[in-house]
PDB file of the backbone (N, CA, C, O) and the ligand in Angstrom, with CONECT records:
HET     ZN  A 101       1
ATOM      1  N   MET A   1       0.806  -1.286  -0.020  1.00  0.00           N
ATOM      2  CA  MET A   1      -0.084  -0.027   0.075  1.00  0.00           C
ATOM      3  C   MET A   1       0.807   1.219   0.005  1.00  0.00           C
ATOM      4  O   MET A   1       1.512   1.442   0.989  1.00  0.00           O
ATOM      5  N   PRO A   2       0.860   2.044  -1.022  1.00  0.00           N
ATOM      6  CA  PRO A   2       1.739   3.243  -1.139  1.00  0.00           C
ATOM      7  C   PRO A   2       1.202   4.398  -0.284  1.00  0.00           C
ATOM      8  O   PRO A   2       0.478   5.293  -0.718  1.00  0.00           O
ATOM      9  N   LEU A   3       1.627   4.283   0.952  1.00  0.00           N
ATOM     10  CA  LEU A   3       1.184   5.362   1.956  1.00  0.00           C
ATOM     11  C   LEU A   3       2.407   6.279   2.133  1.00  0.00           C
ATOM     12  O   LEU A   3       3.460   5.773   2.519  1.00  0.00           O
ATOM     13  N   PHE A   4       2.337   7.516   1.890  1.00  0.00           N
ATOM     14  CA  PHE A   4       3.361   8.579   2.040  1.00  0.00           C
ATOM     15  C   PHE A   4       3.086   9.561   3.029  1.00  0.00           C
ATOM     16  O   PHE A   4       1.924   9.811   3.348  1.00  0.00           O
ATOM     17  N   ASP A   5       4.062  10.142   3.542  1.00  0.00           N
ATOM     18  CA  ASP A   5       3.864  11.367   4.374  1.00  0.00           C
ATOM     19  C   ASP A   5       4.158  12.581   3.511  1.00  0.00           C
ATOM     20  O   ASP A   5       5.060  12.586   2.674  1.00  0.00           O
ATOM     21  N   PHE A   6       3.352  13.615   3.754  1.00  0.00           N
ATOM     22  CA  PHE A   6       3.464  14.747   3.001  1.00  0.00           C
ATOM     23  C   PHE A   6       3.460  15.946   3.906  1.00  0.00           C
ATOM     24  O   PHE A   6       2.868  15.881   4.983  1.00  0.00           O
ATOM     25  N   ALA A   7       4.083  17.028   3.533  1.00  0.00           N
ATOM     26  CA  ALA A   7       4.168  18.278   4.356  1.00  0.00           C
ATOM     27  C   ALA A   7       3.455  19.235   3.348  1.00  0.00           C
ATOM     28  O   ALA A   7       3.724  19.131   2.151  1.00  0.00           O
ATOM     29  N   CYS A   8       2.596  20.122   3.768  1.00  0.00           N
ATOM     30  CA  CYS A   8       1.971  21.218   2.922  1.00  0.00           C
ATOM     31  C   CYS A   8       2.852  22.355   2.970  1.00  0.00           C
ATOM     32  O   CYS A   8       3.273  22.817   4.030  1.00  0.00           O
ATOM     33  N   ARG A   9       3.152  22.839   1.763  1.00  0.00           N
ATOM     34  CA  ARG A   9       4.014  24.082   1.788  1.00  0.00           C
ATOM     35  C   ARG A   9       3.150  25.317   2.098  1.00  0.00           C
ATOM     36  O   ARG A   9       3.634  26.379   2.489  1.00  0.00           O
ATOM     37  N   SER A  10       1.930  25.121   1.909  1.00  0.00           N
ATOM     38  CA  SER A  10       1.131  26.474   2.099  1.00  0.00           C
ATOM     39  C   SER A  10       0.916  26.641   3.563  1.00  0.00           C
ATOM     40  O   SER A  10       1.098  27.754   4.057  1.00  0.00           O
ATOM     41  N   CYS A  11       0.527  25.586   4.338  1.00  0.00           N
ATOM     42  CA  CYS A  11       0.065  25.741   5.840  1.00  0.00           C
ATOM     43  C   CYS A  11       0.939  25.026   6.757  1.00  0.00           C
ATOM     44  O   CYS A  11       0.814  25.146   7.976  1.00  0.00           O
ATOM     45  N   GLY A  12       1.947  24.181   6.138  1.00  0.00           N
ATOM     46  CA  GLY A  12       2.765  23.478   7.064  1.00  0.00           C
ATOM     47  C   GLY A  12       2.134  22.163   7.621  1.00  0.00           C
ATOM     48  O   GLY A  12       2.829  21.407   8.298  1.00  0.00           O
ATOM     49  N   HIS A  13       0.820  21.877   7.345  1.00  0.00           N
ATOM     50  CA  HIS A  13       0.315  20.633   7.907  1.00  0.00           C
ATOM     51  C   HIS A  13       0.970  19.429   7.350  1.00  0.00           C
ATOM     52  O   HIS A  13       1.220  19.326   6.149  1.00  0.00           O
ATOM     53  N   GLU A  14       1.241  18.543   8.201  1.00  0.00           N
ATOM     54  CA  GLU A  14       1.797  17.226   7.862  1.00  0.00           C
ATOM     55  C   GLU A  14       0.867  16.095   7.914  1.00  0.00           C
ATOM     56  O   GLU A  14       0.310  15.893   8.994  1.00  0.00           O
ATOM     57  N   PHE A  15       0.614  15.344   6.950  1.00  0.00           N
ATOM     58  CA  PHE A  15      -0.334  14.209   6.916  1.00  0.00           C
ATOM     59  C   PHE A  15       0.157  13.065   6.022  1.00  0.00           C
ATOM     60  O   PHE A  15       1.069  13.188   5.204  1.00  0.00           O
ATOM     61  N   GLU A  16      -0.508  11.980   6.244  1.00  0.00           N
ATOM     62  CA  GLU A  16      -0.315  10.775   5.457  1.00  0.00           C
ATOM     63  C   GLU A  16      -1.263  10.610   4.330  1.00  0.00           C
ATOM     64  O   GLU A  16      -2.429  10.930   4.560  1.00  0.00           O
ATOM     65  N   ALA A  17      -0.961  10.159   3.137  1.00  0.00           N
ATOM     66  CA  ALA A  17      -1.908   9.879   2.106  1.00  0.00           C
ATOM     67  C   ALA A  17      -1.534   8.686   1.286  1.00  0.00           C
ATOM     68  O   ALA A  17      -0.371   8.363   1.047  1.00  0.00           O
ATOM     69  N   LEU A  18      -2.591   8.059   0.876  1.00  0.00           N
ATOM     70  CA  LEU A  18      -2.384   6.996  -0.131  1.00  0.00           C
ATOM     71  C   LEU A  18      -2.218   7.647  -1.471  1.00  0.00           C
ATOM     72  O   LEU A  18      -2.926   8.596  -1.809  1.00  0.00           O
ATOM     73  N   VAL A  19      -1.263   7.128  -2.249  1.00  0.00           N
ATOM     74  CA  VAL A  19      -0.963   7.590  -3.583  1.00  0.00           C
ATOM     75  C   VAL A  19      -1.079   6.425  -4.487  1.00  0.00           C
ATOM     76  O   VAL A  19      -0.335   5.450  -4.381  1.00  0.00           O
ATOM     77  N   ARG A  20      -2.016   6.526  -5.380  1.00  0.00           N
ATOM     78  CA  ARG A  20      -2.318   5.486  -6.421  1.00  0.00           C
ATOM     79  C   ARG A  20      -2.099   6.031  -7.830  1.00  0.00           C
ATOM     80  O   ARG A  20      -2.773   6.990  -8.205  1.00  0.00           O
ATOM     81  N   GLY A  21      -1.234   5.496  -8.591  1.00  0.00           N
ATOM     82  CA  GLY A  21      -1.024   6.067 -10.039  1.00  0.00           C
ATOM     83  C   GLY A  21      -0.857   7.481 -10.116  1.00  0.00           C
ATOM     84  O   GLY A  21       0.036   8.003  -9.448  1.00  0.00           O
ATOM     85  N   GLU A  22      -1.689   8.253 -10.934  1.00  0.00           N
ATOM     86  CA  GLU A  22      -1.477   9.626 -11.180  1.00  0.00           C
ATOM     87  C   GLU A  22      -2.142  10.541 -10.010  1.00  0.00           C
ATOM     88  O   GLU A  22      -1.971  11.760  -9.989  1.00  0.00           O
ATOM     89  N   THR A  23      -2.868   9.889  -9.098  1.00  0.00           N
ATOM     90  CA  THR A  23      -3.605  10.713  -8.256  1.00  0.00           C
ATOM     91  C   THR A  23      -2.692  11.525  -7.312  1.00  0.00           C
ATOM     92  O   THR A  23      -1.801  10.983  -6.657  1.00  0.00           O
ATOM     93  N   ARG A  24      -2.951  12.843  -7.271  1.00  0.00           N
ATOM     94  CA  ARG A  24      -2.068  13.683  -6.312  1.00  0.00           C
ATOM     95  C   ARG A  24      -2.975  13.945  -5.227  1.00  0.00           C
ATOM     96  O   ARG A  24      -4.177  14.154  -5.388  1.00  0.00           O
ATOM     97  N   PRO A  25      -2.312  13.930  -3.997  1.00  0.00           N
ATOM     98  CA  PRO A  25      -3.064  14.271  -2.846  1.00  0.00           C
ATOM     99  C   PRO A  25      -3.158  15.777  -2.617  1.00  0.00           C
ATOM    100  O   PRO A  25      -2.308  16.560  -3.042  1.00  0.00           O
ATOM    101  N   VAL A  26      -4.181  16.121  -1.960  1.00  0.00           N
ATOM    102  CA  VAL A  26      -4.279  17.571  -1.540  1.00  0.00           C
ATOM    103  C   VAL A  26      -4.241  17.608   0.014  1.00  0.00           C
ATOM    104  O   VAL A  26      -4.548  16.663   0.741  1.00  0.00           O
ATOM    105  N   CYS A  27      -3.809  18.868   0.429  1.00  0.00           N
ATOM    106  CA  CYS A  27      -3.716  19.044   1.833  1.00  0.00           C
ATOM    107  C   CYS A  27      -5.199  19.025   2.521  1.00  0.00           C
ATOM    108  O   CYS A  27      -6.087  19.787   2.140  1.00  0.00           O
ATOM    109  N   PRO A  28      -5.363  18.137   3.508  1.00  0.00           N
ATOM    110  CA  PRO A  28      -6.651  18.085   4.083  1.00  0.00           C
ATOM    111  C   PRO A  28      -7.042  19.260   4.907  1.00  0.00           C
ATOM    112  O   PRO A  28      -8.220  19.463   5.202  1.00  0.00           O
ATOM    113  N   ALA A  29      -6.027  20.072   5.300  1.00  0.00           N
ATOM    114  CA  ALA A  29      -6.298  21.331   6.043  1.00  0.00           C
ATOM    115  C   ALA A  29      -6.665  22.452   5.042  1.00  0.00           C
ATOM    116  O   ALA A  29      -7.694  23.101   5.231  1.00  0.00           O
ATOM    117  N   CYS A  30      -5.946  22.674   4.096  1.00  0.00           N
ATOM    118  CA  CYS A  30      -6.227  23.861   3.184  1.00  0.00           C
ATOM    119  C   CYS A  30      -6.536  23.569   1.675  1.00  0.00           C
ATOM    120  O   CYS A  30      -6.782  24.505   0.915  1.00  0.00           O
ATOM    121  N   ARG A  31      -6.524  22.195   1.220  1.00  0.00           N
ATOM    122  CA  ARG A  31      -6.805  21.859  -0.074  1.00  0.00           C
ATOM    123  C   ARG A  31      -5.643  22.285  -1.002  1.00  0.00           C
ATOM    124  O   ARG A  31      -5.824  22.302  -2.220  1.00  0.00           O
ATOM    125  N   SER A  32      -4.447  22.632  -0.454  1.00  0.00           N
ATOM    126  CA  SER A  32      -3.545  22.996  -1.498  1.00  0.00           C
ATOM    127  C   SER A  32      -2.933  21.704  -2.089  1.00  0.00           C
ATOM    128  O   SER A  32      -2.966  20.649  -1.455  1.00  0.00           O
ATOM    129  N   GLU A  33      -2.365  21.806  -3.333  1.00  0.00           N
ATOM    130  CA  GLU A  33      -1.654  20.643  -3.900  1.00  0.00           C
ATOM    131  C   GLU A  33      -0.136  20.858  -3.874  1.00  0.00           C
ATOM    132  O   GLU A  33       0.638  20.030  -4.352  1.00  0.00           O
ATOM    133  N   ASP A  34       0.263  22.005  -3.296  1.00  0.00           N
ATOM    134  CA  ASP A  34       1.737  22.346  -3.207  1.00  0.00           C
ATOM    135  C   ASP A  34       2.183  21.564  -2.013  1.00  0.00           C
ATOM    136  O   ASP A  34       2.195  22.083  -0.897  1.00  0.00           O
ATOM    137  N   LEU A  35       2.560  20.295  -2.227  1.00  0.00           N
ATOM    138  CA  LEU A  35       3.046  19.529  -1.242  1.00  0.00           C
ATOM    139  C   LEU A  35       4.498  19.038  -1.271  1.00  0.00           C
ATOM    140  O   LEU A  35       5.103  18.994  -2.343  1.00  0.00           O
ATOM    141  N   GLU A  36       5.025  18.698  -0.207  1.00  0.00           N
ATOM    142  CA  GLU A  36       6.376  18.196  -0.246  1.00  0.00           C
ATOM    143  C   GLU A  36       6.224  16.725   0.263  1.00  0.00           C
ATOM    144  O   GLU A  36       5.629  16.518   1.320  1.00  0.00           O
ATOM    145  N   ARG A  37       6.758  15.689  -0.480  1.00  0.00           N
ATOM    146  CA  ARG A  37       6.759  14.415   0.001  1.00  0.00           C
ATOM    147  C   ARG A  37       7.840  14.156   0.968  1.00  0.00           C
ATOM    148  O   ARG A  37       8.981  14.457   0.619  1.00  0.00           O
ATOM    149  N   LEU A  38       7.648  13.641   2.135  1.00  0.00           N
ATOM    150  CA  LEU A  38       8.731  13.474   3.049  1.00  0.00           C
ATOM    151  C   LEU A  38       9.323  12.086   2.914  1.00  0.00           C
ATOM    152  O   LEU A  38       8.671  11.178   2.398  1.00  0.00           O
ATOM    153  N   PRO A  39      10.450  11.928   3.333  1.00  0.00           N
ATOM    154  CA  PRO A  39      11.111  10.577   3.196  1.00  0.00           C
ATOM    155  C   PRO A  39      10.158   9.433   3.645  1.00  0.00           C
ATOM    156  O   PRO A  39       9.546   9.554   4.706  1.00  0.00           O
ATOM    157  N   SER A  40      10.014   8.340   2.879  1.00  0.00           N
ATOM    158  CA  SER A  40       9.134   7.321   3.249  1.00  0.00           C
ATOM    159  C   SER A  40       9.588   6.658   4.418  1.00  0.00           C
ATOM    160  O   SER A  40      10.782   6.427   4.613  1.00  0.00           O
ATOM    161  N   LEU A  41       8.602   6.314   5.273  1.00  0.00           N
ATOM    162  CA  LEU A  41       8.765   5.665   6.539  1.00  0.00           C
ATOM    163  C   LEU A  41       7.820   4.469   6.651  1.00  0.00           C
ATOM    164  O   LEU A  41       6.824   4.343   5.939  1.00  0.00           O
ATOM    165  N   PRO A  42       8.202   3.588   7.605  1.00  0.00           N
ATOM    166  CA  PRO A  42       7.356   2.418   7.662  1.00  0.00           C
ATOM    167  C   PRO A  42       5.953   2.866   8.022  1.00  0.00           C
ATOM    168  O   PRO A  42       5.851   3.883   8.708  1.00  0.00           O
ATOM    169  N   SER A  43       4.871   2.228   7.641  1.00  0.00           N
ATOM    170  CA  SER A  43       3.521   2.793   7.886  1.00  0.00           C
ATOM    171  C   SER A  43       3.127   2.549   9.368  1.00  0.00           C
ATOM    172  O   SER A  43       2.252   1.738   9.672  1.00  0.00           O
ATOM    173  N   VAL A  44       3.767   3.240  10.217  1.00  0.00           N
ATOM    174  CA  VAL A  44       3.336   3.352  11.659  1.00  0.00           C
ATOM    175  C   VAL A  44       3.182   4.923  11.835  1.00  0.00           C
ATOM    176  O   VAL A  44       3.531   5.770  11.012  1.00  0.00           O
ATOM    177  N   ARG A  45       2.635   5.127  12.976  1.00  0.00           N
ATOM    178  CA  ARG A  45       2.367   6.659  13.327  1.00  0.00           C
ATOM    179  C   ARG A  45       3.785   7.321  13.284  1.00  0.00           C
ATOM    180  O   ARG A  45       4.790   6.878  13.840  1.00  0.00           O
ATOM    181  N   SER A  46       3.689   8.514  12.492  1.00  0.00           N
ATOM    182  CA  SER A  46       4.980   9.121  12.191  1.00  0.00           C
ATOM    183  C   SER A  46       5.624   9.684  13.434  1.00  0.00           C
ATOM    184  O   SER A  46       6.848   9.775  13.533  1.00  0.00           O
ATOM    185  N   GLU A  47       4.780  10.064  14.390  1.00  0.00           N
ATOM    186  CA  GLU A  47       5.336  10.572  15.718  1.00  0.00           C
ATOM    187  C   GLU A  47       6.294   9.589  16.339  1.00  0.00           C
ATOM    188  O   GLU A  47       7.424   9.897  16.719  1.00  0.00           O
ATOM    189  N   SER A  48       5.766   8.382  16.417  1.00  0.00           N
ATOM    190  CA  SER A  48       6.670   7.346  17.074  1.00  0.00           C
ATOM    191  C   SER A  48       7.852   7.054  16.346  1.00  0.00           C
ATOM    192  O   SER A  48       8.936   6.805  16.873  1.00  0.00           O
ATOM    193  N   THR A  49       7.594   7.092  14.956  1.00  0.00           N
ATOM    194  CA  THR A  49       8.744   6.774  14.043  1.00  0.00           C
ATOM    195  C   THR A  49       9.933   7.684  14.221  1.00  0.00           C
ATOM    196  O   THR A  49      11.103   7.311  14.304  1.00  0.00           O
ATOM    197  N   ARG A  50       9.466   8.996  14.273  1.00  0.00           N
ATOM    198  CA  ARG A  50      10.504  10.053  14.474  1.00  0.00           C
ATOM    199  C   ARG A  50      11.178   9.868  15.799  1.00  0.00           C
ATOM    200  O   ARG A  50      12.402   9.977  15.885  1.00  0.00           O
ATOM    201  N   ALA A  51      10.384   9.575  16.895  1.00  0.00           N
ATOM    202  CA  ALA A  51      10.987   9.287  18.261  1.00  0.00           C
ATOM    203  C   ALA A  51      11.900   8.118  18.181  1.00  0.00           C
ATOM    204  O   ALA A  51      12.951   8.146  18.823  1.00  0.00           O
ATOM    205  N   GLN A  52      11.579   7.058  17.424  1.00  0.00           N
ATOM    206  CA  GLN A  52      12.561   5.924  17.227  1.00  0.00           C
ATOM    207  C   GLN A  52      13.752   6.336  16.588  1.00  0.00           C
ATOM    208  O   GLN A  52      14.852   6.001  17.026  1.00  0.00           O
ATOM    209  N   ALA A  53      13.601   7.093  15.507  1.00  0.00           N
ATOM    210  CA  ALA A  53      14.780   7.569  14.687  1.00  0.00           C
ATOM    211  C   ALA A  53      15.791   8.409  15.644  1.00  0.00           C
ATOM    212  O   ALA A  53      17.013   8.260  15.608  1.00  0.00           O
ATOM    213  N   MET A  54      15.185   9.214  16.413  1.00  0.00           N
ATOM    214  CA  MET A  54      15.895  10.010  17.341  1.00  0.00           C
ATOM    215  C   MET A  54      16.666   9.156  18.365  1.00  0.00           C
ATOM    216  O   MET A  54      17.837   9.389  18.663  1.00  0.00           O
ATOM    217  N   LYS A  55      15.978   8.211  18.853  1.00  0.00           N
ATOM    218  CA  LYS A  55      16.611   7.210  19.792  1.00  0.00           C
ATOM    219  C   LYS A  55      17.770   6.492  19.208  1.00  0.00           C
ATOM    220  O   LYS A  55      18.865   6.409  19.765  1.00  0.00           O
ATOM    221  N   ALA A  56      17.459   5.959  18.016  1.00  0.00           N
ATOM    222  CA  ALA A  56      18.493   5.270  17.158  1.00  0.00           C
ATOM    223  C   ALA A  56      19.817   6.164  16.897  1.00  0.00           C
ATOM    224  O   ALA A  56      20.947   5.695  17.026  1.00  0.00           O
ATOM    225  N   ALA A  57      19.587   7.344  16.563  1.00  0.00           N
ATOM    226  CA  ALA A  57      20.535   8.333  16.349  1.00  0.00           C
ATOM    227  C   ALA A  57      21.385   8.548  17.626  1.00  0.00           C
ATOM    228  O   ALA A  57      22.613   8.525  17.543  1.00  0.00           O
ATOM    229  N   ARG A  58      20.761   8.755  18.795  1.00  0.00           N
ATOM    230  CA  ARG A  58      21.403   8.790  20.078  1.00  0.00           C
ATOM    231  C   ARG A  58      22.332   7.640  20.289  1.00  0.00           C
ATOM    232  O   ARG A  58      23.528   7.752  20.559  1.00  0.00           O
ATOM    233  N   ARG A  59      21.621   6.439  20.132  1.00  0.00           N
ATOM    234  CA  ARG A  59      22.492   5.173  20.283  1.00  0.00           C
ATOM    235  C   ARG A  59      23.639   5.205  19.562  1.00  0.00           C
ATOM    236  O   ARG A  59      24.707   4.880  20.082  1.00  0.00           O
ATOM    237  N   ARG A  60      23.556   5.571  18.375  1.00  0.00           N
ATOM    238  CA  ARG A  60      24.672   5.446  17.292  1.00  0.00           C
ATOM    239  C   ARG A  60      25.715   6.452  17.764  1.00  0.00           C
ATOM    240  O   ARG A  60      26.898   6.118  17.710  1.00  0.00           O
ATOM    241  N   ASP A  61      25.363   7.707  18.241  1.00  0.00           N
ATOM    242  CA  ASP A  61      26.443   8.646  18.755  1.00  0.00           C
ATOM    243  C   ASP A  61      27.073   8.120  19.968  1.00  0.00           C
ATOM    244  O   ASP A  61      28.276   8.265  20.184  1.00  0.00           O
ATOM    245  N   ALA A  62      26.196   7.452  20.839  1.00  0.00           N
ATOM    246  CA  ALA A  62      26.779   6.874  22.106  1.00  0.00           C
ATOM    247  C   ALA A  62      27.827   5.711  21.806  1.00  0.00           C
ATOM    248  O   ALA A  62      28.819   5.512  22.508  1.00  0.00           O
ATOM    249  N   LYS A  63      27.498   4.991  20.716  1.00  0.00           N
ATOM    250  CA  LYS A  63      28.370   3.869  20.363  1.00  0.00           C
ATOM    251  C   LYS A  63      29.709   4.423  19.735  1.00  0.00           C
ATOM    252  O   LYS A  63      30.815   3.937  19.966  1.00  0.00           O
ATOM    253  N   GLN A  64      29.482   5.440  18.959  1.00  0.00           N
ATOM    254  CA  GLN A  64      30.651   6.096  18.340  1.00  0.00           C
ATOM    255  C   GLN A  64      31.691   6.645  19.571  1.00  0.00           C
ATOM    256  O   GLN A  64      32.909   6.465  19.573  1.00  0.00           O
ATOM    257  N   ALA A  65      31.001   7.277  20.498  1.00  0.00           N
ATOM    258  CA  ALA A  65      31.773   7.926  21.527  1.00  0.00           C
ATOM    259  C   ALA A  65      32.468   6.796  22.330  1.00  0.00           C
ATOM    260  O   ALA A  65      33.606   6.977  22.763  1.00  0.00           O
ATOM    261  N   ALA A  66      31.834   5.690  22.526  1.00  0.00           N
ATOM    262  CA  ALA A  66      32.476   4.666  23.313  1.00  0.00           C
ATOM    263  C   ALA A  66      33.590   4.022  22.479  1.00  0.00           C
ATOM    264  O   ALA A  66      34.590   3.571  23.036  1.00  0.00           O
ATOM    265  N   GLU A  67      33.424   3.975  21.124  1.00  0.00           N
ATOM    266  CA  GLU A  67      34.523   3.511  20.413  1.00  0.00           C
ATOM    267  C   GLU A  67      35.707   4.458  20.395  1.00  0.00           C
ATOM    268  O   GLU A  67      36.855   4.014  20.377  1.00  0.00           O
ATOM    269  N   ARG A  68      35.459   5.679  20.399  1.00  0.00           N
ATOM    270  CA  ARG A  68      36.485   6.684  20.405  1.00  0.00           C
ATOM    271  C   ARG A  68      37.243   6.583  21.780  1.00  0.00           C
ATOM    272  O   ARG A  68      38.473   6.629  21.776  1.00  0.00           O
ATOM    273  N   ASP A  69      36.537   6.446  22.966  1.00  0.00           N
ATOM    274  CA  ASP A  69      37.202   6.289  24.180  1.00  0.00           C
ATOM    275  C   ASP A  69      38.035   5.123  24.236  1.00  0.00           C
ATOM    276  O   ASP A  69      39.142   5.154  24.774  1.00  0.00           O
ATOM    277  N   HIS A  70      37.472   3.927  23.615  1.00  0.00           N
ATOM    278  CA  HIS A  70      38.199   2.651  23.674  1.00  0.00           C
ATOM    279  C   HIS A  70      39.582   2.777  22.813  1.00  0.00           C
ATOM    280  O   HIS A  70      40.613   2.206  23.169  1.00  0.00           O
ATOM    281  N   ALA A  71      39.494   3.545  21.703  1.00  0.00           N
ATOM    282  CA  ALA A  71      40.678   3.680  20.890  1.00  0.00           C
ATOM    283  C   ALA A  71      41.594   4.585  21.640  1.00  0.00           C
ATOM    284  O   ALA A  71      42.809   4.400  21.585  1.00  0.00           O
ATOM    285  N   GLN A  72      41.065   5.572  22.350  1.00  0.00           N
ATOM    286  CA  GLN A  72      42.029   6.427  23.113  1.00  0.00           C
ATOM    287  C   GLN A  72      42.718   5.623  24.198  1.00  0.00           C
ATOM    288  O   GLN A  72      43.904   5.819  24.464  1.00  0.00           O
ATOM    289  N   ARG A  73      41.968   4.702  24.838  1.00  0.00           N
ATOM    290  CA  ARG A  73      42.582   3.886  25.940  1.00  0.00           C
ATOM    291  C   ARG A  73      43.628   2.975  25.391  1.00  0.00           C
ATOM    292  O   ARG A  73      44.644   2.724  26.040  1.00  0.00           O
ATOM    293  N   LEU A  74      43.391   2.457  24.166  1.00  0.00           N
ATOM    294  CA  LEU A  74      44.351   1.517  23.497  1.00  0.00           C
ATOM    295  C   LEU A  74      45.589   2.258  23.097  1.00  0.00           C
ATOM    296  O   LEU A  74      46.696   1.722  23.132  1.00  0.00           O
ATOM    297  N   TYR A  75      45.396   3.486  22.720  1.00  0.00           N
ATOM    298  CA  TYR A  75      46.563   4.349  22.345  1.00  0.00           C
ATOM    299  C   TYR A  75      47.473   4.604  23.564  1.00  0.00           C
ATOM    300  O   TYR A  75      48.690   4.415  23.541  1.00  0.00           O
ATOM    301  N   GLU A  76      46.786   5.044  24.618  1.00  0.00           N
ATOM    302  CA  GLU A  76      47.483   5.373  25.750  1.00  0.00           C
ATOM    303  C   GLU A  76      48.220   4.053  26.410  1.00  0.00           C
ATOM    304  O   GLU A  76      49.350   4.091  26.897  1.00  0.00           O
ATOM    305  N   ALA A  77      47.450   2.968  26.347  1.00  0.00           N
ATOM    306  CA  ALA A  77      48.027   1.666  26.902  1.00  0.00           C
ATOM    307  C   ALA A  77      49.263   1.305  26.074  1.00  0.00           C
ATOM    308  O   ALA A  77      50.218   0.771  26.638  1.00  0.00           O
ATOM    309  N   SER A  78      49.292   1.572  24.752  1.00  0.00           N
ATOM    310  CA  SER A  78      50.335   1.150  23.988  1.00  0.00           C
ATOM    311  C   SER A  78      51.465   2.274  23.806  1.00  0.00           C
ATOM    312  O   SER A  78      52.495   2.105  23.153  1.00  0.00           O
ATOM    313  N   HIS A  79      51.125   3.398  24.457  1.00  0.00           N
ATOM    314  CA  HIS A  79      52.192   4.406  24.463  1.00  0.00           C
ATOM    315  C   HIS A  79      52.487   4.832  25.909  1.00  0.00           C
ATOM    316  O   HIS A  79      52.576   6.020  26.222  1.00  0.00           O
ATOM    317  N   ASP A  80      52.634   3.839  26.761  1.00  0.00           N
ATOM    318  CA  ASP A  80      52.786   4.122  28.228  1.00  0.00           C
ATOM    319  C   ASP A  80      54.287   4.260  28.575  1.00  0.00           C
ATOM    320  O   ASP A  80      54.996   3.325  28.947  1.00  0.00           O
ATOM    321  N   ASP A  81      54.680   5.533  28.407  1.00  0.00           N
ATOM    322  CA  ASP A  81      56.102   5.656  28.689  1.00  0.00           C
ATOM    323  C   ASP A  81      56.371   7.002  29.539  1.00  0.00           C
ATOM    324  O   ASP A  81      57.516   7.296  29.884  1.00  0.00           O
TER     325      ASP A  81
HETATM  326 ZN    ZN A 101      -2.244  22.977   3.764  1.00  0.00          ZN2+
END
């Protein structure tokens, strides 16, 4: 099912719409067709998806920081003079 997230350039409303073939969605808030398609996400509530993406990014940053610390300790251990 081609379900996409859109952001309306006229009023900023964000919504999900099914897109089939040549059908173009319109903003449910202001009926504008001037829409921006947001990067496709799994068809779950976009709020929780964004929260999960934030959490994943924080986990990734924490992992990278841990790897940097580990590398620094290895460097210090092998240059212990
Ligand atoms: Zn709108």
